[in-house]
Residue, then its C-alpha position, 0 to 999 in steps of 0.5 A: m269605448s274610444e277616446s272621442a266617445r268618452f269625451l262626447l259623453a263627458t261633454l254631454c253629461g256636463l251640459v245636462l248638469a249645467a242645464i239642471i243647475h241653471l234651471v234650479v237657480i232661476l226657479r229658486t231666485p225669488d225665494f232668496a230675493e230680499n227686495d220682494a213685495f212682502s219685504n217692501l210692505r212689511h211696514s204696513l203690518t203695523e198699520d190698519h189700512a192699505v198703503v197706496i203704492s201706485a197712483p196716477g201722477a205719483d212720484s214713487d211708484w213701485l210699478p215701473q210703468g203703472d196704468p195711469s187709470v188704476v190706483v194700486a194699494a197693498c197691505a201685508f198680513d202675518l197669520s202667526e198673530g191670528p187671522s187677518r180681516i180685510s175689509a173694503r168699502v165698495g162705492g161708485a161705479a169704479f171697478e175694484s179688485l183684491s188679490f191675495h198673495g203668499q209671501g213668494g208672490a203667488v196669487f192664491f185668491a182674488l175677488t172683485d167688487r161684484a162679490a160685495v154684500k151691502g157695499e162691503l167686501d169682508v174677507l177673513v184670511l186664515t191658516r188651515r189650523q185657524l180655520d179648523e178652530a173657527l169651525a169647531a167654535e162655531s155654533d150650528e144655530a148661528p153659522s158665520q157669514d164670513v168669507r174665509i180664505v185659507s192662506p198657503r203661507r203664514t205671511g203674505f199681502v193683499v193688492v187692491r186695484v181701483a179703476a179711475p177711468f177719468p182724471s176727475q175720479r182719481a181722488q175718489a179712487e185713491e180714497t177708496a184704495r186707502s180705505v181698505s182695512c187690514v187688521i188682525e181679527g180680535d185685535e183690540t188696538s186696531 
């Protein structure tokens, strides 16, 4: 092999290796981020209700350019203490949605106010093991009516979006977003 061929082969190998390292670093960066959404919501683990993170006219928005006609609230969950029950009251003509995210930020489930039964969205977030235990404890005569979601991770967060298409509806949208309850199932203190 000639000297120029060796040089081209070494250069090509170096470029391929650099491209692989570059891709790995870019794809793994969110896993090492300390200021991610879950970290910012960790304080909501001790609260019973969702925390408004972006509202029309709010000073401390998380979203750099939030939609002025949507109120966004969120709460974190930690399934190591037990399943988490997320309850939302659906009222009025405003659109409402809940999206469930793992700690890394990936959405694993979403639903809208169209899924409400008698004006309530009631969801139980569990791990696979907790779901198996709940199914084993359930009787055949009275099956559970809960909407059960299996989370791919033990920790995560729920994002609530409530539409406020008119300025006169902003206060009601904020109240609806704040009323979302995020509690540990069976927790007597909540």
